[in-house]
C-alpha positions in Angstrom: 144.6 -5.2 -86.4 146.0 -7.5 -89.1 143.4 -8.0 -91.9 143.7 -10.8 -94.4 144.2 -10.0 -98.1 141.2 -10.4 -100.4 140.6 -10.3 -104.1 137.5 -11.1 -106.1 136.8 -11.6 -109.8 133.6 -12.2 -111.8 133.3 -15.1 -114.3 133.0 -14.8 -118.0 129.4 -14.5 -119.4 129.3 -18.2 -120.5 129.6 -19.2 -116.9 127.5 -16.5 -115.2 124.6 -18.9 -114.6 126.8 -21.3 -112.7 129.7 -19.3 -111.1 129.1 -16.4 -108.8 132.7 -15.4 -108.4 136.4 -16.4 -108.0 138.0 -15.1 -104.9 141.3 -15.3 -103.0 142.1 -15.0 -99.2 145.6 -14.8 -97.9 146.9 -14.5 -94.4 150.5 -13.3 -94.6 150.9 -12.9 -90.9 152.4 -15.2 -88.2 149.2 -15.5 -86.3 146.2 -17.6 -87.0 143.1 -15.5 -87.7 139.9 -16.7 -85.9 136.8 -15.9 -87.9 133.0 -16.5 -88.1 131.6 -17.6 -91.5 127.9 -16.8 -91.9 125.5 -18.3 -94.5 125.6 -16.5 -97.9 123.8 -19.0 -100.2 127.0 -20.1 -102.1 128.7 -23.4 -102.6 132.5 -23.0 -102.5 135.3 -25.0 -104.0 138.5 -24.1 -102.2 142.1 -24.8 -102.9 144.4 -24.0 -100.0 147.9 -24.3 -98.6 149.7 -22.8 -95.6 152.9 -23.0 -93.6 151.2 -25.5 -91.3 148.9 -27.4 -93.6 149.7 -29.2 -96.9 147.9 -28.3 -100.2 144.3 -29.6 -100.1 141.0 -29.2 -102.0 137.6 -28.9 -100.3 134.0 -28.5 -101.4 131.8 -26.6 -98.9 128.1 -27.1 -99.1 125.4 -24.6 -98.2 125.4 -23.1 -94.7 122.3 -22.5 -92.7 124.0 -21.4 -89.5 127.1 -19.5 -88.5 130.4 -21.5 -88.1 133.6 -20.7 -86.3 136.7 -21.2 -88.4 140.3 -20.1 -88.6 142.7 -18.9 -91.3 146.1 -20.4 -90.8 149.2 -18.2 -90.7 151.0 -17.7 -94.0 148.2 -19.3 -95.9 146.5 -18.7 -99.2 143.2 -19.9 -100.5 141.9 -19.6 -104.1 138.2 -20.5 -104.5 135.3 -20.6 -106.8 131.9 -19.7 -105.5 129.0 -21.4 -107.3 125.4 -20.6 -107.9 123.1 -23.6 -107.3 122.7 -24.5 -111.0 126.4 -25.6 -110.9 125.6 -28.6 -108.7 123.7 -30.4 -111.5 125.4 -29.0 -114.6 129.0 -28.4 -113.7 130.1 -30.0 -110.4 128.4 -33.4 -110.7 128.6 -33.7 -106.9 125.7 -34.2 -104.5 125.6 -31.4 -102.0 122.4 -32.2 -100.1 124.4 -34.2 -97.6 126.9 -31.2 -97.3 124.5 -28.8 -95.5 126.8 -27.1 -93.0 129.5 -29.6 -93.9 132.8 -29.8 -96.0 134.0 -32.6 -98.3 137.8 -33.1 -98.9 138.4 -33.8 -102.6 141.4 -35.4 -104.3 144.5 -33.2 -104.4 144.6 -33.4 -108.2 140.9 -32.2 -108.6 140.6 -30.1 -111.8 144.2 -30.7 -112.5 145.2 -28.1 -109.9 148.3 -28.3 -107.7 150.0 -26.2 -105.1 151.9 -24.1 -107.7 148.6 -22.9 -109.1 148.1 -20.9 -105.9 150.8 -18.4 -106.8 149.0 -16.4 -109.5 145.3 -15.6 -108.9 144.6 -14.5 -112.5 146.2 -17.6 -114.0 144.2 -19.7 -111.5 140.9 -18.1 -112.7 141.9 -18.7 -116.4 142.7 -22.4 -115.8 139.6 -23.0 -113.7 137.5 -21.2 -116.4 138.8 -23.5 -119.2 138.2 -26.6 -117.0 134.6 -25.6 -116.3 133.8 -24.8 -119.9 134.9 -28.3 -120.8 132.9 -29.9 -118.0 129.7 -27.9 -118.5 126.8 -30.2 -119.4 124.5 -29.2 -122.3 120.7 -29.1 -122.5 120.1 -26.8 -119.5 116.5 -27.2 -118.2 114.8 -23.9 -119.1 112.5 -24.1 -116.0 115.5 -24.3 -113.7 117.3 -21.5 -115.5 114.3 -19.2 -115.1 113.8 -20.3 -111.5 117.3 -19.3 -110.5 117.1 -16.1 -112.6 114.1 -15.1 -110.4 115.8 -16.1 -107.2 119.1 -14.4 -107.8 117.7 -11.2 -109.5 115.5 -10.6 -106.5 118.0 -11.8 -104.0 115.3 -14.1 -102.5 112.6 -11.5 -102.4 110.2 -13.7 -104.4 107.6 -16.3 -103.3 107.5 -19.9 -104.3 104.1 -19.4 -105.8 105.4 -16.6 -108.0 108.1 -18.8 -109.2 105.7 -21.7 -109.7 103.3 -19.6 -111.8 106.2 -18.3 -114.0 108.1 -21.5 -114.6 105.1 -23.8 -114.7 106.5 -26.1 -112.1 104.5 -27.0 -109.0 105.5 -25.7 -105.6 105.6 -29.3 -104.4 108.0 -30.3 -107.2 110.2 -27.2 -106.6 110.5 -27.9 -102.9 111.3 -31.6 -103.6 114.0 -30.5 -106.1 115.6 -28.1 -103.6 115.6 -30.6 -100.7 117.0 -33.4 -102.8 119.6 -31.4 -104.5 120.7 -28.8 -101.9 119.5 -30.0 -98.5 117.1 -27.2 -97.6 113.8 -25.8 -98.8 113.6 -23.0 -101.4 112.0 -20.7 -98.8 114.9 -21.1 -96.4 117.4 -20.5 -99.3 115.6 -17.3 -100.2 115.7 -16.1 -96.6 119.5 -16.7 -96.6 119.8 -14.7 -99.8 117.9 -11.8 -98.3 120.2 -12.0 -95.3 123.2 -11.9 -97.6 121.8 -8.9 -99.5 121.7 -7.0 -96.2 125.5 -7.3 -95.7 126.4 -4.0 -97.5 123.7 -2.0 -95.7 124.7 -3.3 -92.3 128.4 -2.6 -93.1 127.3 1.0 -93.9 125.4 1.3 -90.6 121.9 0.9 -92.0 120.5 -1.3 -89.2 116.9 -1.5 -90.5 115.3 -3.9 -93.0 115.7 -3.1 -96.7 115.4 -6.6 -98.1 111.7 -7.5 -97.9 111.7 -8.4 -94.2 108.3 -7.9 -92.5 109.6 -5.4 -89.9 112.5 -4.4 -87.7 111.9 -7.3 -85.3 111.8 -9.8 -88.1 115.0 -8.4 -89.6 116.9 -8.6 -86.3 115.5 -12.1 -85.6 116.7 -13.5 -89.0 120.1 -11.8 -88.7 120.6 -13.3 -85.3 119.5 -16.7 -86.6 122.1 -16.7 -89.4 124.9 -14.7 -87.9 124.6 -15.4 -84.2 124.8 -11.7 -83.7 122.7 -8.6 -84.0 122.9 -6.1 -86.9 124.7 -3.7 -84.6 127.3 -6.3 -83.6 127.9 -7.1 -87.3 128.4 -3.5 -88.1 131.0 -3.1 -85.3 132.7 -6.4 -86.4 135.2 -6.3 -83.5 138.6 -7.8 -84.4 137.2 -8.3 -88.0 135.7 -11.5 -86.7 132.9 -11.8 -89.3 135.0 -12.5 -92.4 132.4 -11.7 -95.0 131.9 -8.2 -93.5 135.7 -7.6 -93.3 136.2 -8.3 -97.0 133.4 -6.0 -97.9 135.5 -3.1 -96.6 138.3 -4.2 -98.9 136.3 -4.1 -102.2 
């Protein structure tokens, strides 16, 4: 079975609050690759080109359900995956309307072009310089702490715990999440716990390890966000679930 090529790179420390990773997907084969993309709690900025599609730039909002997609033959995609703080302090784009949606951006976004998709390291360097220049100052300390708690626990934290720590009411936090990102914080935390289970499922550990109530709850949440059981994700026939396929390449 032909498997797409994958590379990943972490951001510099100055961008760690805002950027989760840089990554690259390439399909060097003659056939289109049908895949399923499952929610992983990230916002993706993707720069793509293929033998059948011209160069284009796309911003993908958060996903709350699995989506069928395809990777074109002889294609390459360079991308930046963002933590949620980037929406307000780096991207300057509203994403609440992009829940399970994609937005096509101008081809010259960030000063990138098709020839920037030939060298992944050079792309990461150029994107890093662009983001450092665009980064807004005066980061709200409450929001920084909120996301530190959310990401350090991979969603295994309650809204009340966050509220008590950052001194921001639960009602205000939920309003902030719904207005900025299009879903409640509780839902986002569940998606992060689901994402945190990817490695364990890949290694055949088909039982809850990420603060799910019990086995039935774990299976129910996995089926909700993946459209498949943990066993089916582990089998990953034809490398259909792309995030599980690339885990094997790390």
